[in-house]
N, C-alpha and C positions, 0 to 999 in steps of 0.2 A: 505493499500502499504505499509507502512512502515513497515510493516512482512518483504513483501515479498523482499522488501531493504535489510532488517537485515538477513533474512534466507537463500535468494537466492534459495528460490519453489517454482516452477513456482506452484503448484498450489495455494500461494497465490497474483499472479497475476493477475489470474483469478477469483479470489474472491473479489479483491479490483475492477476492473472492475465493474465488477456485482452489487458490491455491489454499487459503484458508480453513478452506470446506473441508477438501483432501486430509491435510494435517491434522484435522480435529478428529476425523476418522481416525486416523489411525490412532492417532492417542489415546483416541476415548476407548475402542474396541479393546484397543491389547493385545489381542495376537501379533504372534511375528508373523505372522502370512500375512494379515489385515497392514499393517505398517509397512512389510513390504511390498504391498502391491499399492496403496498408498502414495510411497513412495515413488512408483512406476509409474503410476494414473495423473503423479504431477508433474512428472517429464515429460511426460505425452500433450498428456492438456498446456505445458507450456509452449515447448514444437512445432501443436497445431495452432495456440493462439500467435504466434511469433510467425506462424507462415501464411496464416491468415492478414495478419498488420501487413506484411510485406506485401502481398497479393493485393490491398488499396482497400478491404472491406470498411476498414474503419474511417478511410476520409472524409473529412467533412465537404459537403459543396462548395463550391466558393459560397460569399453573398451577394454578392454581383456580378449577375447574369455577364458582364462587359470586361469585367476581372478575372476572368475566366480564358478570355482569347489571348490569342499570344499576337504579340508586336513583333513587326516583320522591322526588317533591320534598314527598307530601304529608308 
C-alpha cells in the first residue's frame, strides 16, 4: 500500500489489497501448505497485475480529447 500512496497509481491499490488478503489467509489458516500456496498465489497475482498494467489496462483516459492528439513537428 505504500506504493499506492506514494505514486497514486490505481494498480498499486488493487495489488496491495490482493497481497494483504492472500497474506492474511496464509497467516490465519496457519498450515504450512496454505502458507506456501498463499506465497505462490501472491507472486502469481503480482505478476499478472504487473502484466495487465504494462498492457495499459489501468491507463487513465486523457481529460482533454485534444491533448490526446499527436502534434506534428511540421
